C-alpha positions in Angstrom: 35.3 5.7 17.6 34.2 8.9 19.1 30.8 8.8 20.9 29.0 12.1 20.8 25.6 13.4 22.0 24.2 15.9 19.5 22.2 19.0 20.4 20.8 21.8 18.2 19.9 25.2 19.3 16.2 26.1 19.2 17.0 29.1 17.1 18.5 27.0 14.5 15.8 24.4 14.4 12.7 26.4 15.0 9.7 25.1 17.0 6.3 23.5 16.5 3.3 23.9 18.7 0.3 21.8 18.0 -2.3 23.1 20.4 -5.0 20.9 18.9 -3.1 17.7 19.7 -3.4 18.0 23.4 0.1 16.7 23.7 2.5 18.5 25.9 5.8 17.4 24.5 9.3 18.8 24.2 8.9 21.1 21.2 12.5 21.8 20.2 13.6 20.5 16.9 10.6 20.7 14.6 10.2 23.1 11.6 7.8 26.0 12.0 4.4 24.8 10.8 2.7 26.2 7.7 -0.8 25.4 6.6 0.4 23.2 3.8 2.2 21.0 6.4 -1.1 20.1 8.0 -3.4 17.5 6.3 -6.1 18.9 4.0 -9.4 17.3 3.2 -11.7 17.0 0.2 -14.9 18.8 1.1 -17.9 17.6 -0.8 -20.6 20.2 -1.2 -23.7 18.0 -1.6 -26.1 19.8 -4.0 -24.2 23.0 -3.1 -26.8 23.3 -0.3 -24.4 25.4 1.8 -24.9 28.5 3.9 -22.4 31.1 5.1 -23.0 30.4 8.8 -22.5 26.7 8.4 -19.4 27.2 6.3 -17.9 29.3 9.1 -18.9 26.8 11.8 -17.5 23.9 9.7 -14.1 25.5 9.0 -13.6 26.4 12.7 -14.3 22.7 13.5 -11.8 21.6 10.9 -9.2 24.0 12.1 -9.6 22.8 15.7 -9.2 19.2 14.5 -5.8 20.0 12.9 -6.7 20.4 9.3 -4.8 22.9 7.2 -7.2 23.4 4.3 -10.1 22.2 2.2 -10.6 21.3 -1.4 -14.2 22.2 -2.4 -15.7 19.5 -4.5 -19.4 20.1 -5.6 -21.4 16.9 -6.1 -24.9 15.5 -6.2 -27.4 16.5 -3.4 -29.4 15.3 -0.5 -33.0 14.2 -1.0 -35.5 16.6 0.5 -33.0 19.5 0.4 -33.6 20.5 -3.3 -34.9 24.0 -2.3 -31.5 24.7 -0.7 -29.5 23.8 -3.8 -27.3 26.5 -5.3 -26.5 26.2 -9.0 -22.8 26.0 -9.7 -20.9 29.2 -10.5 -23.9 31.4 -10.1 -23.5 34.7 -8.2 -24.9 33.0 -5.1 -22.5 30.1 -5.4 -19.6 32.5 -5.8 -20.7 34.3 -2.7 -20.4 30.9 -0.8 -16.9 30.4 -2.3 -15.8 33.9 -1.2 -17.1 33.2 2.3 -15.1 30.0 2.4 -11.9 31.7 1.2 -12.3 34.6 3.6 -13.1 32.4 6.6 -10.2 30.0 5.8 -7.8 32.9 5.5 -8.8 34.2 9.0 -8.1 30.7 10.4 -4.8 30.4 8.6 -6.3 27.7 6.3 -6.1 27.2 2.6 -8.7 26.5 -0.1 -8.4 24.6 -3.3 -11.2 24.4 -5.8 -12.1 21.4 -8.0 -12.3 23.0 -11.5 -15.7 21.5 -12.1 -18.3 19.4 -10.4 -18.1 15.6 -9.8 -15.6 14.2 -12.4 -14.2 14.4 -15.0 -14.2 18.0 -16.4 -17.4 18.8 -18.3 -20.7 20.5 -17.8 -23.5 22.5 -19.6 -21.0 24.8 -21.4 -19.7 21.8 -23.4 -21.5 21.3 -26.6 -21.7 18.0 -28.3 -19.0 19.2 -30.7 -16.6 19.9 -27.8 -17.5 16.7 -25.9 -15.2 13.6 -25.6 -14.7 12.0 -28.9 -14.3 8.4 -30.1 -13.2 6.9 -33.4 -15.9 5.0 -35.3 -14.9 2.9 -38.2 -17.3 1.4 -40.7 -16.4 -0.8 -43.7 -18.0 -1.2 -47.1 -17.5 -3.6 -50.1 -17.5 -2.3 -53.6 -16.6 -3.9 -57.0 -15.3 -2.2 -60.2 -17.9 -0.5 -62.2 -20.5 -0.5 -59.4 -21.8 2.4 -57.4 -22.1 2.2 -53.6 -25.8 1.8 -52.9 -25.7 2.8 -49.2 -24.7 6.2 -47.9 -21.5 6.7 -45.9 -23.1 7.8 -42.6 -22.7 6.6 -39.1 -25.0 3.6 -38.3 -24.4 3.7 -34.5 -27.4 5.1 -32.7 -27.2 8.6 -31.2 -24.2 9.6 -33.4 -26.0 11.9 -35.7 -23.3 14.6 -35.1 -20.5 12.3 -36.1 -18.4 13.8 -38.9 -16.4 11.9 -41.5 -12.7 12.2 -40.9 -11.4 10.3 -43.9 -12.4 7.4 -46.2 -9.6 5.0 -47.3 -10.2 2.6 -50.2 -8.1 -0.6 -50.4 -8.0 -2.3 -53.8 -7.3 -6.0 -54.3 -4.1 -5.2 -56.2 -2.6 -3.2 -53.3 -4.0 0.2 -54.2 -4.7 2.6 -51.4 -6.7 5.7 -52.1 -8.1 8.6 -50.0 -11.6 9.4 -51.4 -13.3 11.4 -48.6 -13.5 14.3 -51.1 -15.9 12.1 -53.2 -18.5 11.9 -50.4 -21.4 14.3 -50.7 -22.9 16.1 -47.8 -25.7 13.6 -47.5 -23.2 10.7 -47.5 -23.5 9.7 -51.1 -20.3 8.3 -52.5 -19.6 9.9 -55.9 -16.8 7.5 -56.8 -17.0 4.3 -59.0 -13.9 2.2 -59.3 -13.1 1.1 -62.8 -12.1 -2.5 -61.9 -11.2 -4.8 -59.1 -12.6 -5.4 -55.6 -12.4 -2.7 -53.0 -12.8 -2.4 -49.3 -13.7 1.0 -48.0 -12.9 2.1 -44.4 -14.8 5.2 -43.3 -13.5 6.9 -40.1 -15.9 9.1 -38.2 -15.3 11.5 -35.2 -18.0 10.1 -32.9 -19.0 11.1 -29.4 -18.7 9.0 -26.3 -21.7 10.9 -24.9 -20.2 10.4 -21.4 -21.8 12.8 -18.9 -20.1 14.3 -15.9 -20.2 11.7 -13.1 -21.6 12.7 -9.7 -22.2 16.2 -10.9 -23.7 18.9 -8.7 -26.7 21.2 -9.7 -25.5 23.4 -12.5 -22.7 21.1 -13.4 -24.5 18.6 -15.5 -23.4 18.1 -19.0 -21.1 16.3 -21.4 -17.5 15.4 -20.5 -14.9 17.6 -22.1 -12.7 16.5 -25.1 -9.4 16.6 -23.2 -7.4 16.4 -26.5 -8.8 19.7 -27.9 -7.5 23.1 -26.9 -10.6 24.7 -28.3 -12.8 22.5 -26.2 -10.7 23.4 -23.1 -11.1 27.1 -23.8 -14.9 26.7 -24.1 -14.9 24.9 -20.8 -12.9 27.4 -18.9 -14.7 30.5 -20.3 -17.6 29.7 -17.9 -15.2 30.2 -15.0 -13.8 33.4 -16.5 -17.3 34.7 -16.7 -18.1 33.7 -13.1 -15.0 35.2 -11.7 -15.8 38.5 -13.5 -12.2 39.5 -13.9 -11.4 39.0 -10.2 -9.2 36.1 -9.0 -11.2 33.8 -6.7 -8.2 33.7 -4.3 -8.1 29.9 -4.1 -4.6 28.4 -3.8 -5.0 25.8 -6.5 -7.4 24.5 -9.1 -7.8 20.8 -9.0 -8.4 18.0 -11.6 -9.5 14.6 -10.4 -8.3 11.3 -11.9 -8.8 10.9 -15.6 -11.9 8.8 -15.8 -12.9 9.4 -19.4 -14.1 6.2 -21.0 -13.6 5.3 -24.6 -12.3 8.8 -25.6 -9.8 7.7 -28.2 -10.0 10.4 -30.9 -10.0 14.1 -31.7 -10.2 16.0 -34.9 -6.8 17.5 -34.3 -5.2 14.0 -34.3 -4.4 13.5 -38.0 -2.5 16.8 -38.5 -0.4 16.3 -35.3 0.3 12.7 -36.2 1.6 13.7 -39.6 3.7 16.4 -38.1 5.2 14.5 -35.2 5.4 10.9 -36.6 6.3 11.9 -40.1 3.7 9.9 -42.0 0.0 9.8 -42.9 -2.1 7.7 -40.5 -5.0 7.3 -42.9 -3.6 4.5 -45.1 -3.1 2.4 -42.0 -6.7 2.4 -40.7 -7.4 -1.1 -41.9 -4.5 -2.4 -39.9 -5.3 -0.2 -37.0 -8.7 -1.7 -36.4 -7.7 -5.3 -37.4 -8.1 -8.0 -34.8 -5.1 -9.8 -36.2 -2.3 -8.7 -33.8 1.0 -8.2 -35.5 4.3 -6.5 -34.6 3.7 -4.0 -37.4 0.3 -3.1 -35.9 2.0 -2.7 -32.4 4.4 -0.2 -33.9 1.5 1.7 -35.5 -0.4 1.8 -32.2 2.7 3.0 -30.4 2.8 6.0 -32.7 -0.9 6.5 -32.1 -0.5 6.4 -28.3 2.5 8.7 -28.3 0.5 11.2 -30.4 -2.5 11.0 -28.0 -0.1 11.6 -25.1 1.3 14.7 -26.8 -2.2 16.0 -27.4 -3.3 15.6 -23.8 -0.2 17.4 -22.6 -0.2 20.2 -25.1 -3.9 20.8 -25.4 -5.1 20.2 -21.9 -2.6 20.0 -19.1 -0.2 22.8 -20.1 -2.8 25.3 -21.2 -5.0 24.5 -18.1 -2.0 25.4 -15.9 -1.4 28.6 -17.8 -5.1 29.5 -17.3 -4.7 29.0 -13.6 -1.8 31.4 -13.5 -4.0 34.1 -15.0 -6.3 33.7 -12.0 -3.4 33.8 -9.6 -3.6 30.2 -8.8 -1.7 27.0 -9.3 -2.7 23.5 -10.5 -3.1 20.2 -8.7 -3.6 17.2 -10.9 -4.3 13.5 -10.8 -2.7 12.2 -14.1 -3.2 8.5 -13.4 -5.7 6.9 -15.7 -4.7 9.1 -18.5 -3.7 7.7 -22.0 -0.5 9.6 -21.8 3.0 9.6 -20.3 2.1 9.9 -16.6 5.5 11.5 -15.7 5.1 14.3 -18.3 1.5 15.0 -17.3 2.4 15.1 -13.5 5.5 17.3 -14.1 3.5 19.8 -16.1 1.5 20.9 -13.1 2.4 22.6 -9.8 1.3 19.9 -7.4 1.2 16.3 -8.9 -1.4 14.2 -7.0 -1.7 10.4 -6.7 -4.3 8.4 -4.8 -4.6 5.4 -2.5 -7.5 3.1 -3.2 -8.1 0.1 -0.9 -6.2 -1.4 2.0 -2.6 -2.7 2.4 -1.5 -5.6 4.5 1.1 -4.7 7.2 2.9 -7.1 9.6 2.1 -5.0 12.6 0.8 -7.2 15.4 -2.7 -6.3 16.5 -3.6 -4.2 13.5 -7.2 -5.0 12.6 -7.9 -6.1 9.0 -11.1 -7.9 8.5 -11.3 -9.4 5.0 -15.0 -8.7 4.7 -14.4 -5.0 5.2 -11.7 -4.4 2.6 -11.6 -4.3 -1.2 -9.6 -6.9 -3.0 -7.0 -4.4 -4.1 -3.7 -3.3 -2.5 -2.4 0.2 -3.1 1.0 -0.1 -4.8 3.6 2.4 -3.6 5.4 2.2 -6.9 2.3 3.6 -8.6 2.4 6.5 -6.1 6.0 7.2 -7.0 5.1 8.3 -10.5 3.7 11.5 -9.0 6.5 12.1 -6.5 9.2 11.3 -9.1 7.7 13.9 -11.5 7.7 16.5 -8.8 11.3 15.7 -7.7 12.6 15.6 -11.3 10.8 18.9 -12.2 11.8 20.6 -9.0 8.3 21.0 -7.4 8.3 20.8 -3.7 4.7 19.6 -3.0 3.3 16.2 -4.0 -0.2 15.5 -2.8 -2.2 12.3 -2.4 -5.9 11.5 -2.2 -5.7 9.3 0.8 -7.8 6.6 2.4 -10.3 6.1 -0.4 -12.2 2.9 0.5 -9.6 2.1 3.1 -12.3 -0.1 4.8 -16.0 -0.5 4.8 -18.0 2.6 5.8 -17.9 3.4 9.5 -15.3 0.7 10.2 -12.1 2.6 9.8 -10.0 3.3 12.9 -7.3 6.0 13.1 -4.9 3.2 13.9 -5.6 1.7 10.5 -5.0 5.0 8.8 -1.5 5.3 10.2 0.5 2.7 8.3 -1.4 3.5 5.1 -0.4 7.2 5.2 3.1 6.2 6.2 3.4 4.1 3.1 2.3 7.2 1.2 5.1 9.3 2.9 7.7 6.6 2.1 6.7 7.0 -1.6 7.7 10.6 -1.6 4.3 12.3 -0.9 4.4 15.2 1.5 0.9 16.8 1.2 -1.9 14.6 2.3 -5.6 15.1 1.4 -8.2 13.1 3.3 -10.9 11.4 1.3 -12.8 12.9 2.8 -15.3 15.3 4.5 -18.9 15.9 3.5 -20.4 19.3 4.1 -23.1 18.6 6.7 -25.1 21.3 8.5 -25.1 20.9 12.3 -28.8 20.4 12.4 -28.7 17.4 10.1 -29.6 14.2 12.0 -26.7 11.8 12.9 -24.7 10.6 11.0 -25.2 13.7 8.8 -24.6 14.0 5.1 -22.2 11.4 3.7 -20.3 10.6 0.5 -20.5 7.1 -0.9 -16.8 6.2 -1.1 -14.9 7.6 1.8 -13.5 7.3 5.2 -15.8 9.7 6.9 -13.6 12.4 8.3 -16.6 14.3 9.7 -17.5 15.8 13.1 -20.2 13.1 13.4 -17.6 10.4 13.4 -16.9 9.2 17.0 -13.2 9.4 16.3 -13.4 13.1 15.5 -12.4 14.2 19.0 -9.2 12.1 18.7 -8.5 13.1 15.1 -5.9 15.7 16.3 -3.7 12.7 17.2 -3.6 11.7 13.5 -3.5 15.2 12.1 -0.7 16.2 14.5 1.3 13.2 13.5 0.8 14.0 9.8 1.7 17.6 10.4 5.0 16.7 12.1 6.0 14.3 9.4 5.0 16.7 6.6 6.8 19.6 8.3 10.0 17.6 7.7 9.1 16.1 4.3 8.3 19.6 3.0 11.6 21.0 4.3 14.6 21.2 2.0 14.6 18.9 -1.0 14.2 15.2 -1.8 17.4 13.2 -1.5 17.2 10.2 -3.9 20.4 9.0 -5.6 19.0 7.0 -8.5 17.3 8.4 -11.6 15.5 5.5 -13.4 14.3 5.6 -16.9 10.7 4.5 -17.5 10.4 2.6 -20.8 7.0 3.9 -21.8 7.5 2.7 -25.4 7.6 -0.9 -24.3 4.2 -0.4 -22.8 2.8 1.4 -25.8 4.2 -1.2 -28.2 1.1 -3.5 -27.8 -1.2 -4.6 -30.6 -4.2 -5.0 -28.4 -6.6 -2.1 -27.9 -6.5 1.5 -29.0 -5.7 4.1 -26.4 -3.8 3.0 -23.3 -4.9 4.6 -20.1 -2.4 4.0 -17.3 -5.0 3.1 -14.7 -4.4 2.4 -11.0 -6.6 -0.7 -11.4 -4.7 -2.0 -14.4 -1.2 -2.1 -13.0 -1.2 -5.9 -13.3 -1.2 -5.4 -17.1 1.1 -2.4 -17.7 3.4 -2.2 -14.6 3.8 -5.4 -12.6 5.1 -7.7 -15.4 7.9 -5.3 -16.5 11.6 -5.3 -15.8 11.2 -1.7 -14.7 8.9 -2.7 -11.9 11.1 -5.6 -10.8 14.2 -3.3 -10.6 12.4 -0.7 -8.6 11.1 -3.2 -6.1 14.5 -5.0 -5.8 16.5 -1.8 -5.4 14.2 -0.2 -2.9 14.2 -3.4 -0.8 18.0 -3.3 -0.4 18.0 0.4 0.5 18.3 2.5 -2.7 16.2 5.6 -3.3 14.8 6.1 -6.8 12.9 8.6 -8.9 11.5 7.9 -12.4 12.2 9.9 -15.5 10.5 10.0 -18.9 12.1 10.6 -22.3 10.8 14.2 -22.4 12.1 15.0 -18.9 15.4 13.3 -19.6 15.8 15.5 -22.6 16.0 18.5 -20.3 18.7 17.0 -18.1 22.3 17.9 -18.0 25.4 16.6 -16.2 27.8 18.6 -14.1 30.5 17.5 -11.7 29.5 13.9 -12.1 25.9 14.5 -11.1 22.7 14.5 -13.3 20.6 17.7 -13.0 17.1 17.6 -14.2 15.8 21.1 -13.1 17.1 24.2 -11.4 15.3 23.4 -8.2 15.8 19.6 -8.3 18.3 17.6 -6.3 21.0 16.2 -8.6 21.2 12.4 -9.0 24.3 10.2 -8.7 23.4 7.8 -11.5 21.0 7.1 -14.3 19.7 3.5 -14.4 18.2 2.1 -17.6 16.3 -1.1 -17.0 15.8 -3.6 -19.7 14.1 -1.7 -22.6 13.1 -3.3 -25.8 12.0 -0.1 -27.5 13.9 3.2 -27.1 13.9 6.3 -29.3 17.3 7.0 -30.8 17.1 10.5 -29.4 16.7 9.2 -25.9 19.7 6.9 -26.3 21.8 9.8 -27.7 20.8 11.9 -24.7 21.8 9.2 -22.3 25.2 8.9 -23.9 25.6 12.7 -24.0 25.0 12.8 -20.2 27.8 10.2 -19.8 30.1 12.2 -22.0 29.5 15.2 -19.8 30.4 13.3 -16.7 27.4 11.2 -15.7 27.3 7.5 -14.8 24.7 5.6 -16.9 23.9 2.0 -16.1 22.2 -0.2 -18.6 20.6 -3.5 -17.7 20.6 -4.3 -21.4 21.3 -2.1 -24.4 18.0 -1.2 -26.3 17.1 -3.8 -29.0 15.0 -1.6 -31.2 13.3 1.7 -31.9 9.6 2.3 -31.6 7.0 3.2 -34.2 7.0 3.2 -38.0 8.1 6.6 -39.2 11.5 6.4 -41.0 11.9 3.0 -39.4 14.7 1.6 -41.5 16.7 4.8 -41.1 16.2 4.9 -37.3 17.1 1.2 -37.0 20.3 1.8 -38.9 21.2 4.7 -36.7 20.5 2.7 -33.5 22.7 -0.1 -34.8 25.5 2.4 -35.7 25.4 3.9 -32.2 25.4 0.6 -30.5 28.3 -0.7 -32.6 30.4 2.2 -31.4 30.1 1.1 -27.8 33.0 -1.0 -26.5 32.9 -2.4 -23.0 35.7 -3.7 -20.8 35.2 -6.2 -17.9 34.9 -4.4 -14.6 34.5 -7.5 -12.5 31.5 -9.2 -10.8 29.6 -9.5 -14.0 29.8 -5.8 -14.7 31.2 -4.2 -17.9 32.2 -0.6 -18.3 33.1 1.9 -21.0 34.6 5.3 -20.2 32.9 7.9 -22.4 34.1 11.5 -22.3 34.2 12.6 -18.6 31.7 9.9 -17.5 31.0 6.2 -18.1 28.5 3.8 -19.4 28.0 0.6 -17.5 26.4 -2.7 -18.6 25.1 -5.3 -16.2 22.2 -7.7 -16.0 22.3 -7.2 -12.2 21.8 -3.5 -11.6 22.6 -3.8 -7.9 26.0 -5.3 -8.7 26.7 -2.4 -11.0 25.7 0.1 -8.4 28.1 -1.5 -5.9 31.0 -1.5 -8.5 30.4 2.2 -9.1 30.4 3.0 -5.4 26.7 4.0 -5.2 25.9 3.3 -1.6 22.6 1.9 -0.3 21.1 2.6 3.1 21.3 -0.6 5.2 18.4 0.4 7.4 16.2 -1.7 5.2 18.1 -4.9 6.3 16.2 -4.6 9.6 12.9 -4.3 7.7 12.5 -0.5 8.2 11.2 1.8 5.5 12.8 5.2 5.0 12.9 8.3 3.0 15.4 11.2 3.2 15.3 15.0 2.8 18.3 17.3 2.6 17.8 20.7 4.2 20.9 22.9 4.3 23.3 21.5 6.8 20.9 18.8 7.9 19.7 15.6 6.5 16.4 14.1 7.7 15.6 10.4 7.8 12.0 9.4 8.2 12.0 5.8 9.5 8.9 3.5 9.8 8.6 0.1 11.4 6.0 -1.9 9.6 7.4 -5.2 10.8 6.4 -7.4 13.7 9.8 -6.9 15.3 11.0 -4.4 17.9 14.0 -2.4 16.7 16.7 -1.7 19.3 20.1 -1.3 17.6 22.8 0.9 16.3 21.5 1.9 12.9 24.0 2.8 10.1 23.1 5.9 8.1 25.0 7.2 5.0 25.6 10.7 6.4 28.4 12.4 8.3 27.3 14.5 11.2 28.5 16.4 14.2 25.2 16.1 16.0 22.0 14.0 15.7 18.5 14.6 17.0 15.8 12.0 17.4 12.3 13.3 16.7 9.2 11.3 17.6 6.4 12.3 15.2 3.8 10.4 17.3 4.3 12.5 20.4 6.5 15.4 19.3 9.2 14.4 21.9 12.7 15.2 20.8 16.2 14.7 22.2 19.9 14.4 21.2 20.7 10.9 20.0 23.5 8.6 21.0 25.6 8.0 17.9 29.1 7.2 16.6 31.0 8.2 13.6 32.2 5.4 11.4 33.9 5.8 8.1 31.7 7.9 5.8 28.6 7.5 7.9 27.3 7.3 11.4 25.6 4.7 13.6 22.6 6.0 15.6 20.9 4.2 18.4 17.3 3.6 17.4 14.5 2.1 19.4 11.1 1.5 17.7 8.1 -0.7 18.5 6.1 -2.3 15.6 3.9 0.4 14.1 6.1 3.3 15.2 7.9 5.9 13.2 11.0 8.0 14.0 12.7 11.0 12.4 16.5 11.3 12.6 18.0 14.7 11.9 21.7 14.6 11.3 23.5 17.9 11.1 27.0 18.9 10.0 26.8 21.6 12.7 27.4 21.2 16.4 24.3 21.5 18.6 23.5 22.9 22.0 20.6 23.3 24.4 18.7 20.1 23.6 18.3 17.5 26.3 19.5 14.0 25.6 17.0 11.4 24.3 15.9 9.1 27.1 16.4 5.6 25.8 14.3 2.8 27.2 17.2 0.3 27.8 16.5 -1.5 31.1 12.9 -2.4 31.7 11.9 -3.1 35.2 9.0 -5.3 36.2 5.7 -3.8 34.8 3.3 -2.4 37.3 -0.3 -3.4 36.7 -2.7 -0.5 37.2 -5.0 -2.1 39.8 -7.9 -0.6 41.6 -11.7 0.1 41.2 -12.3 1.2 37.7 -15.3 3.4 36.7 -16.8 3.5 33.2 -18.7 6.6 32.3 -20.2 7.4 28.9 -19.5 11.1 28.1 -21.0 11.5 24.6 -22.5 9.7 21.7 -25.7 7.7 20.9 -28.3 6.6 20.2 -28.5 6.8 24.1 -25.8 7.1 26.8 -25.5 3.8 28.5 -25.5 3.6 32.3 -22.2 3.9 34.2 -20.5 0.8 35.4 -18.1 -0.1 38.2 -15.3 -2.5 37.0 -12.7 -4.6 38.7 -10.5 -4.2 35.6 -10.9 -2.5 32.2 -13.0 -4.4 29.7 -14.7 -3.6 26.4 -18.2 -2.2 27.0 -19.4 -4.5 24.3 -18.5 -7.5 26.5 -21.5 -7.1 28.8 -24.3 -8.1 26.5 -26.0 -4.8 27.2 -28.1 -3.6 24.2 -27.5 0.1 24.9 -23.7 -0.5 25.0 -23.8 -2.7 21.9 -25.6 0.0 19.9 -23.5 2.8 21.2 -21.0 4.9 19.2 -19.2 7.6 21.0 -16.9 8.1 24.0 -16.6 6.1 27.2 -14.2 7.2 30.1 -12.4 4.7 32.2 -11.0 6.1 35.4 -9.0 4.5 38.3 -7.1 5.6 41.3 -4.1 3.5 42.2 -1.0 3.5 44.3 2.3 4.0 42.6 5.1 2.1 44.4 8.4 3.9 45.1 10.7 3.4 42.2 13.8 5.0 40.7 13.5 5.2 37.0 14.4 7.6 34.1 11.1 7.1 32.4 7.7 5.4 32.8 5.8 3.9 29.9 2.0 3.6 30.1 0.7 0.6 28.0 -3.1 0.6 27.5 -3.1 -2.9 26.0 -5.9 -3.5 23.6 -7.9 -0.3 22.7 -11.0 -0.3 20.5 -10.3 2.1 18.9 -8.5 5.3 20.1 -7.9 6.9 23.5 -7.0 10.1 25.2 -5.2 9.9 28.6 -5.1 12.1 31.6 -2.7 11.3 34.5 -3.4 13.2 37.7 -5.5 15.7 35.7 -2.7 16.4 33.3 -3.3 15.7 29.6 -0.9 12.9 28.6 -1.9 12.8 25.0 -3.9 11.0 22.4 -3.0 7.3 22.0 -4.7 6.7 18.6 -2.6 3.9 17.1 -0.6 0.8 17.8 1.2 0.3 20.2 -1.0 2.6 22.4 1.9 3.5 24.7 3.1 6.8 26.1 5.8 8.3 28.2 4.1 9.5 31.4 7.0 9.8 33.9 6.6 13.6 34.3 3.0 13.2 35.3 3.3 10.5 38.0 3.9 11.1 41.7 4.7 8.8 44.6 1.7 7.1 46.2 -1.8 7.9 45.0 -2.3 8.5 41.3 -5.4 8.8 39.0 -5.6 7.8 35.4 -8.6 8.6 33.2 -8.8 7.1 29.7 -11.3 8.4 27.2 -12.0 5.8 24.6 -13.9 6.3 21.4 -15.2 3.4 19.2 -16.3 3.2 15.6 -19.6 4.5 14.1 -20.4 0.9 13.0 -22.5 -0.2 16.0 -24.8 2.7 15.9 -25.3 2.4 12.1 -26.1 -1.3 12.6 -28.7 -0.3 15.2 -30.3 2.3 12.8 -30.5 -0.2 9.9 -32.0 -2.9 12.2 -34.6 -0.4 13.4 -35.3 0.9 9.9 -34.2 4.5 10.8 -33.7 6.3 7.5 -30.3 7.9 7.0 -29.4 6.9 3.4 -31.1 9.8 1.7 -28.8 10.9 -1.1 -29.3 11.3 -4.8 -27.2 9.6 -7.5 -25.4 6.5 -6.1 -26.7 7.2 -2.6 -24.7 5.0 -0.1 -23.1 1.7 -1.2 -21.0 -0.8 0.6 -17.4 -1.5 -0.3 -18.5 -3.9 -3.1 -20.7 -1.1 -4.6 -23.9 -2.8 -3.5 -26.6 -1.0 -1.5 -25.3 -0.8 2.1 -27.2 -2.7 4.7 -25.6 -2.8 8.1 -28.3 -4.7 9.9 -26.5 -8.0 9.7 -23.1 -6.6 10.9 -21.5 -8.1 14.0 -21.1 -5.8 17.0 -17.7 -4.2 16.7 -15.6 -4.6 19.9 -15.6 -1.2 21.7 -13.8 0.1 24.7 -10.6 -0.5 26.7 -9.8 -4.2 27.0 -6.3 -3.7 28.6 -4.5 -4.9 30.5 -3.2 -1.4 31.6 0.3 -1.3 33.0 3.2 1.0 33.7 6.8 -0.1 33.0 9.6 1.8 34.7 12.9 2.1 32.7 
């Protein structure tokens, strides 16, 4: 084995300088930062009560905190500020938008614009005819020779505009007739059957009458019919008029998650269904609405859902993206919650966006997670991967995420809690984080300022704001890597959407984040994803439509010109599969690809030409002949490639030589990027164990760099080459992340990474401590002299219990003579984040577990001074305000609610521990 120390030249690697972080770290090794690499934030404009001066002041503050851009989201307003409201898209509102764009450009920031107010799309320009539609079905009984006494009109209240779509008559002898043409304008049926008993099913195009949720002034109105191209054109015309032929110069137009309720119809449906499914929907309306669930009904509804998916893609997502191009913009879209194939909808836009909702459990020791302050929902990383997979397969570089929505109760979220949650997002393939979020609040607004009802409050009023550059710098470093080069996942996995659609229950099928226990978790697809990721495989999902565009070349599967090719296509157990999809899979194999089936498909979906398609499937399957490849795996050579069959996908991958990354055996999470001659590994330790070992990686390299995204520190790693990979020495504490850059090029001019191998006896920082409160409220508590650091909430002092802000702990101590390569400062328990100065030198922001830092270069023999600025949460001050009846909840619409959507009352909250609890020590290595 040949042990090397790898070093890259600064010219090759580029540099990063994060002035806002306050961290003076070795800078060699990081990609040059662009504004997209910094985190952005959703910026709620409450009532659009904004001013040019305050917009400029706010953006400067955001830029100094390390934000790279904002997404303007107009919403409901603040009580008492009605005279300041600006109606949406008026000339005055456009003036505010132009000021935002111009100021952001001067600060090297970006601006995205929500393509509406509140959510979902809708507003005053949407007439009732263009509003979200629903299918209303009414039944009538009629006997031969009789005339129907009642009129065929909608009985449901407030549906006067509902139009008759069709009227199907079912006779007791099996007759099925379409008689809508026999209905007069007033609803009178001019048809009398000659004999028999008849059931009539009248289908109407009704309206959900859903209004835009949380709309801003000037944005009130009906929700758009997302399945109608004409309705979309009517909606977007208001923007065309407001822009007056001049592009607004925003980077992207944004669409929030699809929260359109009960919209299961559109007038365009019948024609498209006939065209794409090959038969008439109308004769099946009785079965469609029947409560008697049958396999035949499930097939019918599968066809219905496939058609609705096609309408949403063709009539909304694709033309909306084309419209954005006309205005020199791109699109950012949250497809989840849509009654369509999520992968197709995500792939059709420029920046697919997912969201995290709620809080995850991590095994990191000391990470606070109070069950009373979290929602009973865990964000599932597999759900996030629908967005990242679509981007990777379609060749889009950026994948965004609405991050930290309801992470904890209001005012109780620490930066340390944010870290593993955003790391889970990164591990899912996301590389463009949006905070949820930041409320526009004028500087003169009384504390805590203007607030949104469902957010982590990333606002300057938050006591953690002065330490926010710790988090933003970390995210920037990680995203600078995850936006470099291309994704590097080896497995392409088919998502069997037709198995999900083949259900007799319900009508449309929105793939909601909150319903994954129904449509995702019970599936073989999900089980395979979880199992393969756990053992170290990297996966992207593919739909039938996206797979149709794929080709095979040199044994690899290529899905788009800008996409990284895949080593293998994995097909989990799929009950229902279109014949065309199976044919494409086999065509890929003939062209040289490896295709692994867990089971061969058992059936075809839908009803159209069913017998013919079943026979074709049977014929194709009968032509497949497999030979035993050992270990429970069967193989068939097909053209230049092969088809593999195995109940155990992992065994098949091993037999076919598809290597896994064994870093997961130690509990680490990882994701890779390929950037020219270099491969990046982003590693995260969410375990309770310290990692200190030679870590195998599936990459050959002549040099390796370790890059600490927490501090920015970099150095050449100790590594060995072994077979077709390397072993890199990695040291990580619980809660830490590390980036490994392995290059096929030799490196020079980078200092060796200083490993912490031999810890000496820790030195307790002893001396007379001084606690001084430097900013916050409601009042600044009196200074204190301390024998040792302790939380300021431990004294039983009312001013300290009610205080939210910053307290500075300082001490002068004597450093014994010691020979060491490095010294690690350990702050012990911190509530909740800290910034450290050693002998007047800024040693960085310690904002997350494990609250440790390298400080050797700042220490000197003998007398030393350490100052630790600690900020706590907003919770204690909010508790005080509610106890004293000080009004701050003054917002229209939903106002402020707690995490369970009940009116928030903090008066009974416990005092949150605040300050530096220690013990503070320094360990020489």
